[in-house]
DSSP file (Angstrom, degrees, kcal/mol; ACC not computed):
  #  RESIDUE AA STRUCTURE BP1 BP2  ACC     N-H-->O    O-->H-N    N-H-->O    O-->H-N    TCO  KAPPA ALPHA  PHI   PSI    X-CA   Y-CA   Z-CA
    1    1 A X              0   0    0      0, 0.0    35,-2.5     0, 0.0     2,-0.1   0.000 360.0 360.0 360.0 132.2    0.0    0.0    0.0
    2    2 A X  B     -a   36   0A   0     33,-0.2    35,-0.2     1,-0.1     2,-0.1  -0.411 360.0 -97.7 -70.5 141.9    1.4    3.4   -1.0
    3    3 A X        -     0   0    0     33,-2.6     2,-0.2    -2,-0.1    -1,-0.1  -0.358  42.1-149.5 -60.0 130.0    2.3    5.7    1.8
    4    4 A X     >  -     0   0    0      1,-0.1     4,-2.3    -2,-0.1     5,-0.2  -0.602  23.5-114.0 -99.7 163.6   -0.5    8.3    2.4
    5    5 A X  H  > S+     0   0    0     -2,-0.2     4,-2.3     1,-0.2     5,-0.2   0.910 118.0  51.1 -61.5 -42.8   -0.2   11.8    3.7
    6    6 A X  H  > S+     0   0    0      1,-0.2     4,-2.1     2,-0.2    -1,-0.2   0.897 109.7  49.6 -63.4 -40.2   -2.0   10.9    6.9
    7    7 A X  H  > S+     0   0    0      2,-0.2     4,-1.8     1,-0.2    -1,-0.2   0.907 109.8  51.3 -64.9 -40.8    0.3    8.0    7.5
    8    8 A X  H  X S+     0   0    0     -4,-2.3     4,-1.1     1,-0.2    -2,-0.2   0.904 109.6  50.3 -63.3 -40.2    3.3   10.2    7.0
    9    9 A X  H  < S+     0   0    0     -4,-2.3     3,-0.4     1,-0.2    -1,-0.2   0.895 107.9  53.9 -63.6 -39.6    2.0   12.7    9.5
   10   10 A X  H  < S+     0   0    0     -4,-2.1    45,-0.2     1,-0.2    -1,-0.2   0.874 111.7  43.4 -64.3 -37.2    1.4   10.0   12.1
   11   11 A X  H >< S+     0   0    0     -4,-1.8     3,-1.9    -5,-0.1    -1,-0.2   0.609  85.0 116.5 -87.7 -10.6    4.9    8.7   11.9
   12   12 A X  T 3< S+     0   0    0     -4,-1.1     3,-0.1    -3,-0.4    74,-0.0  -0.326  77.2  25.5 -56.5 134.9    6.6   12.1   12.0
   13   13 A X  T 3  S+     0   0    0      1,-0.3    -1,-0.3    72,-0.0     2,-0.2   0.426  88.2 130.9  90.8  -0.7    8.7   12.6   15.1
   14   14 A X    <   -     0   0    0     -3,-1.9    -1,-0.3    70,-0.1     2,-0.3  -0.527  36.3-166.3 -79.9 154.4    9.4    8.9   15.7
   15   15 A X  E     -B   85   0B   0     70,-2.2    70,-2.2    -2,-0.2    72,-0.1  -0.963  33.6 -79.0-139.0 158.6   12.9    7.8   16.3
   16   16 A X  E     +B   84   0B   0     -2,-0.3    68,-0.3    68,-0.2     3,-0.1  -0.303  47.0 164.9 -60.4 130.3   14.7    4.4   16.4
   17   17 A X  E     -     0   0B   0     66,-3.2    86,-1.0     1,-0.4     2,-0.3   0.647  54.3 -67.3-117.5 -29.0   14.1    2.5   19.7
   18   18 A X  E     -BC  83 102B   0     65,-1.4    65,-2.5    84,-0.2    -1,-0.4  -0.979  54.4 -68.9 166.3-159.7   15.2   -1.0   18.9
   19   19 A X  E     -BC  82 101B   0     82,-2.1    82,-1.1    -2,-0.3     2,-0.4  -0.861  21.0-155.7-125.9 156.6   14.5   -4.2   17.0
   20   20 A X  E     -BC  81 100B   0     61,-2.2    61,-3.0    -2,-0.3     2,-0.6  -0.982  17.7-137.3-125.4 146.6   11.9   -6.9   16.8
   21   21 A X  E     +BC  80  99B   0     78,-2.8    78,-1.0    -2,-0.4     2,-0.3  -0.913  47.0 129.7-103.1 118.7   12.5  -10.4   15.4
   22   22 A X        -     0   0    0     57,-2.0     2,-0.3    -2,-0.6    -2,-0.1  -0.985  55.7-105.2-161.1 157.0    9.7  -11.6   13.2
   23   23 A X    >>  -     0   0    0     -2,-0.3     4,-1.8     1,-0.1     3,-0.6  -0.636  34.4-118.4 -83.5 149.1    8.9  -13.1    9.9
   24   24 A X  H 3> S+     0   0    0     54,-0.5     4,-2.4    51,-0.4     5,-0.2   0.901 115.8  56.1 -51.6 -44.5    7.4  -10.8    7.2
   25   25 A X  H 3> S+     0   0    0      1,-0.2     4,-2.3     2,-0.2    -1,-0.2   0.842 103.8  53.8 -62.1 -33.6    4.3  -13.1    7.2
   26   26 A X  H <> S+     0   0    0     -3,-0.6     4,-2.3     2,-0.2    -1,-0.2   0.920 109.1  48.3 -64.7 -43.3    3.9  -12.6   10.9
   27   27 A X  H  X S+     0   0    0     -4,-1.8     4,-3.1     2,-0.2     5,-0.4   0.909 111.7  48.8 -65.0 -42.1    3.9   -8.9   10.5
   28   28 A X  H  X S+     0   0    0     -4,-2.4     4,-2.2     1,-0.2    -1,-0.2   0.917 111.8  50.2 -63.1 -42.3    1.4   -9.0    7.7
   29   29 A X  H  < S+     0   0    0     -4,-2.3    -2,-0.2    -5,-0.2    -1,-0.2   0.895 118.7  37.9 -62.3 -40.2   -0.9  -11.3    9.7
   30   30 A X  H  < S+     0   0    0     -4,-2.3    -2,-0.2    -5,-0.1    -1,-0.2   0.889 134.8  16.6 -78.8 -40.9   -0.7   -9.0   12.7
   31   31 A X  H  < S-     0   0    0     -4,-3.1    -3,-0.2     1,-0.3    -2,-0.2   0.419  99.6-122.2-120.0  -0.8   -0.8   -5.5   11.1
   32   32 A X     <  -     0   0    0     -4,-2.2    -1,-0.3    -5,-0.4    -2,-0.1  -0.335  62.9 -15.4  86.5-173.2   -2.0   -6.0    7.5
   33   33 A X  S    S-     0   0    0      1,-0.1     2,-0.0    -2,-0.1    -5,-0.0  -0.393  76.7-120.5 -65.9 140.3   -0.2   -5.1    4.3
   34   34 A X        -     0   0    0      1,-0.1    13,-0.2    13,-0.1     2,-0.2  -0.300  21.3-106.9 -79.2 164.4    2.7   -2.6    4.9
   35   35 A X  B     -D   46   0B   0     11,-3.5    11,-1.9    -2,-0.0     2,-0.4  -0.581  26.7-154.4 -80.7 151.5    3.1    0.8    3.4
   36   36 A X  B     -a    2   0A   0    -35,-2.5   -33,-2.6    -2,-0.2     2,-0.5  -0.963   1.4-158.7-122.3 147.8    5.7    1.4    0.7
   37   37 A X    >   -     0   0    0      6,-0.4     3,-1.8    -2,-0.4     6,-0.2  -0.916   7.9-165.4-130.6 104.9    7.2    4.8    0.2
   38   38 A X  T 3  S+     0   0    0     -2,-0.5    -1,-0.1     1,-0.3   -36,-0.0   0.682  90.5  59.3 -64.9 -15.1    8.7    5.5   -3.3
   39   39 A X  T 3  S+     0   0    0     -3,-0.1     2,-0.7     1,-0.1    -1,-0.3   0.567  90.2  79.9 -87.9  -8.8   10.5    8.6   -1.9
   40   40 A X    <   -     0   0    0     -3,-1.8    -3,-0.2     3,-0.1     3,-0.2  -0.883  54.7-177.0-103.1 116.6   12.4    6.5    0.7
   41   41 A X  S    S+     0   0    0     -2,-0.7    -1,-0.1     1,-0.2     3,-0.1   0.175  78.6  53.4 -98.8  17.1   15.4    4.8   -0.8
   42   42 A X  S    S+     0   0    0      1,-0.2    20,-3.4    18,-0.1     2,-0.4   0.537 101.4  56.9-122.1 -15.7   16.4    3.0    2.4
   43   43 A X        -     0   0    0     18,-0.2    -6,-0.4    -6,-0.2    -1,-0.2  -0.974  50.2-171.7-126.4 130.4   13.2    1.2    3.4
   44   44 A X  S    S+     0   0    0     -2,-0.4     2,-0.3     1,-0.3    -7,-0.3   0.901  75.4   5.5 -83.8 -45.7   11.2   -1.3    1.4
   45   45 A X        -     0   0    0     -9,-0.1    15,-1.1    15,-0.1     2,-0.3  -0.947  60.5-172.1-140.7 158.0    8.1   -1.6    3.7
   46   46 A X  E     -DE  35  59B   0    -11,-1.9   -11,-3.5    -2,-0.3     2,-0.5  -0.973  12.1-153.7-154.3 134.5    6.8    0.0    6.8
   47   47 A X  E     - E   0  58B   0     11,-2.8    11,-2.2    -2,-0.3     2,-0.6  -0.932  10.6-158.6-105.4 133.9    3.9   -0.7    9.2
   48   48 A X  E     - E   0  57B   0     -2,-0.5     2,-0.4     9,-0.2     9,-0.2  -0.965  19.2-176.2-112.0 118.2    2.6    2.3   11.2
   49   49 A X  E     - E   0  56B   0      7,-3.0     7,-2.2    -2,-0.6     2,-0.5  -0.876  23.9-130.8-121.0 148.0    0.7    1.1   14.2
   50   50 A X  E     - E   0  55B   0     -2,-0.4     2,-0.3     5,-0.2     5,-0.2  -0.811  28.1-178.7 -92.7 133.1   -1.2    2.9   16.9
   51   51 A X  E >   - E   0  54B   0      3,-0.9     3,-1.6    -2,-0.5    39,-0.1  -0.812  45.2-104.3-121.0 166.9   -0.3    2.0   20.5
   52   52 A X  T 3  S+     0   0    0     -2,-0.3     3,-0.1     1,-0.3    38,-0.1   0.652 124.4  49.5 -62.5 -11.9   -1.8    3.2   23.8
   53   53 A X  T 3  S-     0   0    0      1,-0.5    37,-0.3    36,-0.1    -1,-0.3   0.168 126.3 -80.3-113.6  15.3    1.4    5.3   24.1
   54   54 A X  E <  S-E   51   0B   0     -3,-1.6    -3,-0.9    35,-0.1    -1,-0.5  -0.496  71.3 -31.0 109.7 177.9    1.4    6.8   20.6
   55   55 A X  E     -E   50   0B   0    -45,-0.2    31,-1.3    -5,-0.2    32,-0.3  -0.272  49.4-175.3 -72.7 153.9    2.5    5.7   17.1
   56   56 A X  E     -EF  49  85B   0     -7,-2.2    -7,-3.0    29,-0.2     2,-0.4  -0.971  10.7-148.6-139.9 154.4    5.2    3.2   16.4
   57   57 A X  E     -EF  48  84B   0     27,-3.0    27,-2.2    -2,-0.3     2,-0.4  -0.967   3.1-161.3-126.3 144.2    6.7    2.0   13.1
   58   58 A X  E     +EF  47  83B   0    -11,-2.2   -11,-2.8    -2,-0.4     2,-0.3  -0.995  31.7 143.7-123.0 127.8    8.1   -1.3   12.1
   59   59 A X  E     -EF  46  82B   0     23,-2.0    23,-2.7    -2,-0.4     2,-0.3  -0.984  48.7-108.3-158.6 159.8   10.3   -1.4    9.0
   60   60 A X        -     0   0    0    -15,-1.1     2,-0.4    -2,-0.3   -15,-0.1  -0.695  34.2-155.2 -90.5 155.0   13.4   -2.8    7.3
   61   61 A X        -     0   0    0     -2,-0.3   -18,-0.2   -18,-0.1   -19,-0.0  -0.942  59.5 -28.1-141.2 116.0   16.3   -0.4    6.9
   62   62 A X  S    S+     0   0    0    -20,-3.4   -19,-0.1    -2,-0.4   -20,-0.0   0.732 112.2  89.6  58.0  28.5   19.1   -0.6    4.3
   63   63 A X  S    S+     0   0    0    -21,-0.4    10,-3.0    10,-0.1     2,-0.1   0.386  70.2  75.8-130.5   2.8   18.9   -4.3    3.9
   64   64 A X  B >> S-g   73   0C   0    -22,-0.3     4,-2.8     8,-0.3     3,-0.7  -0.433  94.9 -87.5-108.3-177.1   16.4   -4.8    1.1
   65   65 A X  H 3> S+     0   0    0      8,-0.6     4,-1.9     1,-0.2     6,-0.1   0.776 117.7  66.6 -63.5 -29.0   16.3   -4.4   -2.7
   66   66 A X  H 34 S+     0   0    0      1,-0.2    -1,-0.2     2,-0.2   -23,-0.1   0.919 118.5  22.9 -59.5 -41.5   15.4   -0.7   -2.5
   67   67 A X  H <4 S+     0   0    0     -3,-0.7    -2,-0.2   -25,-0.2    -1,-0.2   0.851 136.8  30.9 -92.2 -39.8   18.8    0.1   -1.0
   68   68 A X  H >< S-     0   0    0     -4,-2.8     3,-1.3     1,-0.3    -3,-0.2   0.437  88.7-150.7-104.4  -0.9   21.0   -2.8   -2.0
   69   69 A X  G >< S-     0   0    0     -4,-1.9     3,-1.9    -5,-0.3    -1,-0.3  -0.405  72.2  -5.9  66.7-141.0   19.5   -3.7   -5.4
   70   70 A X  G 3  S+     0   0    0      1,-0.3    -1,-0.2    -2,-0.1    -5,-0.1   0.728 134.8  58.3 -62.7 -23.2   19.8   -7.4   -6.4
   71   71 A X  G <  S+     0   0    0     -3,-1.3    -1,-0.3    -6,-0.1    -2,-0.2   0.531  85.3 107.0 -85.7  -4.2   22.0   -8.1   -3.4
   72   72 A X  S <  S-     0   0    0     -3,-1.9    -8,-0.3     1,-0.1    -7,-0.2  -0.333  79.7 -98.6 -71.6 155.2   19.3   -7.0   -0.9
   73   73 A X  B     -g   64   0C   0    -10,-3.0    -8,-0.6     1,-0.1     2,-0.1  -0.456  33.8-118.6 -70.6 142.5   17.3   -9.4    1.1
   74   74 A X    >>  -     0   0    0    -10,-0.1     3,-2.0    -2,-0.1     4,-0.9  -0.469  32.0-108.4 -71.1 156.1   13.8  -10.4    0.0
   75   75 A X  G >4 S+     0   0    0      1,-0.3     3,-0.8     2,-0.2   -51,-0.4   0.867 120.7  55.7 -57.1 -37.1   11.1   -9.4    2.4
   76   76 A X  G 34 S+     0   0    0      1,-0.2    -1,-0.3   -53,-0.1   -51,-0.1   0.581 104.9  54.6 -74.2  -7.0   10.6  -13.1    3.4
   77   77 A X  G <4 S+     0   0    0     -3,-2.0     2,-0.4   -54,-0.1    -1,-0.2   0.610  84.4  98.4 -95.8 -16.1   14.3  -13.3    4.3
   78   78 A X    <<  +     0   0    0     -4,-0.9   -54,-0.5    -3,-0.8     3,-0.1  -0.595  37.8 164.2 -77.8 127.6   14.3  -10.4    6.7
   79   79 A X        +     0   0    0     -2,-0.4   -57,-2.0     1,-0.2     2,-0.5   0.567  59.7  60.5-117.6 -18.5   14.0  -11.6   10.3
   80   80 A X  E     -B   21   0B   0    -59,-0.2     2,-0.4   -61,-0.0   -59,-0.2  -0.966  65.5-172.5-118.9 127.4   15.1   -8.5   12.2
   81   81 A X  E     -B   20   0B   0    -61,-3.0   -61,-2.2    -2,-0.5   -21,-0.2  -0.906  22.4-120.0-121.2 142.9   13.0   -5.2   11.9
   82   82 A X  E     -BF  19  59B   0    -23,-2.7   -23,-2.0    -2,-0.4     2,-0.4  -0.502  22.8-155.4 -75.6 148.0   13.7   -1.7   13.1
   83   83 A X  E     -BF  18  58B   0    -65,-2.5   -66,-3.2   -25,-0.2   -65,-1.4  -0.996  11.2-177.5-126.3 127.3   11.1   -0.1   15.5
   84   84 A X  E     +BF  16  57B   0    -27,-2.2   -27,-3.0    -2,-0.4     2,-0.3  -0.919  10.7 162.5-117.1 149.2   10.7    3.6   15.8
   85   85 A X  E     -BF  15  56B   0    -70,-2.2   -70,-2.2    -2,-0.4   -29,-0.2  -0.969  48.0-119.3-155.9 166.4    8.4    5.3   18.2
   86   86 A X  S    S+     0   0    0    -31,-1.3     2,-0.3    -2,-0.3   -30,-0.1   0.653 101.0  24.9 -83.9 -16.6    7.7    8.7   19.8
   87   87 A X  S  > S-     0   0    0    -32,-0.3     4,-1.4     1,-0.1     3,-0.3  -0.985  74.3-123.3-144.9 154.6    8.1    7.1   23.2
   88   88 A X  H  > S+     0   0    0     -2,-0.3     4,-2.7     1,-0.2     5,-0.2   0.851 112.7  61.5 -63.9 -33.5    9.9    4.2   24.8
   89   89 A X  H  > S+     0   0    0      1,-0.2     4,-2.4     2,-0.2    -1,-0.2   0.877 101.4  51.7 -61.5 -37.7    6.5    3.0   26.1
   90   90 A X  H  > S+     0   0    0    -37,-0.3     4,-2.3    -3,-0.3    -1,-0.2   0.886 110.1  49.6 -66.0 -38.0    5.2    2.7   22.6
   91   91 A X  H  X S+     0   0    0     -4,-1.4     4,-2.9     2,-0.2    -2,-0.2   0.938 110.0  50.1 -63.4 -47.0    8.3    0.6   21.7
   92   92 A X  H  X S+     0   0    0     -4,-2.7     4,-1.0     1,-0.2    -2,-0.2   0.912 111.6  48.5 -59.1 -43.7    7.7   -1.6   24.8
   93   93 A X  H >< S+     0   0    0     -4,-2.4     3,-0.6     1,-0.2    -1,-0.2   0.931 113.4  47.7 -61.3 -45.3    4.1   -2.1   23.8
   94   94 A X  H >< S+     0   0    0     -4,-2.3     3,-1.1     1,-0.2    -2,-0.2   0.903 111.4  49.4 -63.0 -43.0    5.1   -3.0   20.2
   95   95 A X  H >< S+     0   0    0     -4,-2.9     3,-2.5     1,-0.2    -1,-0.2   0.649  84.8  88.2 -75.0 -14.1    7.8   -5.4   21.2
   96   96 A X  T << S+     0   0    0     -4,-1.0    -1,-0.2    -3,-0.6    -2,-0.1   0.680  89.2  51.9 -60.8 -14.6    5.5   -7.3   23.6
   97   97 A X  T <  S+     0   0    0     -3,-1.1    -1,-0.3    -4,-0.2     2,-0.2   0.452 113.2  43.2 -96.0  -2.9    4.5   -9.5   20.7
   98   98 A X  S <  S-     0   0    0     -3,-2.5     2,-0.4    -4,-0.1   -76,-0.1  -0.780  89.7 -89.7-136.5 171.5    8.0  -10.4   19.5
   99   99 A X  E     -C   21   0B   0    -78,-1.0   -78,-2.8    -2,-0.2     2,-0.4  -0.772  55.7-149.3 -80.6 133.8   11.5  -11.4   20.5
  100  100 A X  E     -C   20   0B   0     -2,-0.4     2,-0.5   -80,-0.2   -80,-0.2  -0.850  27.9-167.0-120.5 144.6   13.4   -8.2   21.0
  101  101 A X  E     -C   19   0B   0    -82,-1.1   -82,-2.1    -2,-0.4     2,-0.2  -0.980  30.0-137.1-120.8 114.2   16.9   -6.9   20.7
  102  102 A X  E     -C   18   0B   0     -2,-0.5     2,-0.3   -84,-0.2   -84,-0.2  -0.477  21.1-110.2 -75.4 139.9   17.2   -3.5   22.4
  103  103 A X        -     0   0    0    -86,-1.0     2,-0.4    -2,-0.2    -1,-0.1  -0.517  32.8-124.0 -67.0 128.3   19.1   -0.8   20.7
  104  104 A X        -     0   0    0     -2,-0.3     2,-0.3     1,-0.1    -1,-0.1  -0.622  24.5-123.6 -76.7 130.0   22.4   -0.1   22.5
  105  105 A X        -     0   0    0     -2,-0.4     2,-0.6     1,-0.0    -1,-0.1  -0.544  16.6-138.5 -75.0 135.2   22.7    3.6   23.5
  106  106 A X              0   0    0     -2,-0.3    -1,-0.0     1,-0.1     0, 0.0  -0.851 360.0 360.0 -94.9 125.4   25.8    5.3   22.3
  107  107 A X              0   0    0     -2,-0.6    -1,-0.1     0, 0.0    -2,-0.0   0.442 360.0 360.0 -92.5 360.0   27.3    7.6   24.9
């Protein structure tokens, strides 16, 4: 599904919080078909989800065909997904459904 203006507004202001480990098919089953954004050359697909703590996004980053061309992973090969949110609580809510790898803070 092509990225809409409303979806873009909802995800504005999110920042990377960590990772979730999931199969593409699991994400589609849980959240429906992902958005695609032809203006973003680093991400193939993205889910924008509402949580009780604000929006969160789940997406691949710089590992798919959009960024790497033929050497990029197919969506069904991606097992680790980035999560961005406006709050850590939204990330915690999002990750509660998955195996999680927390983003290490750089000091």
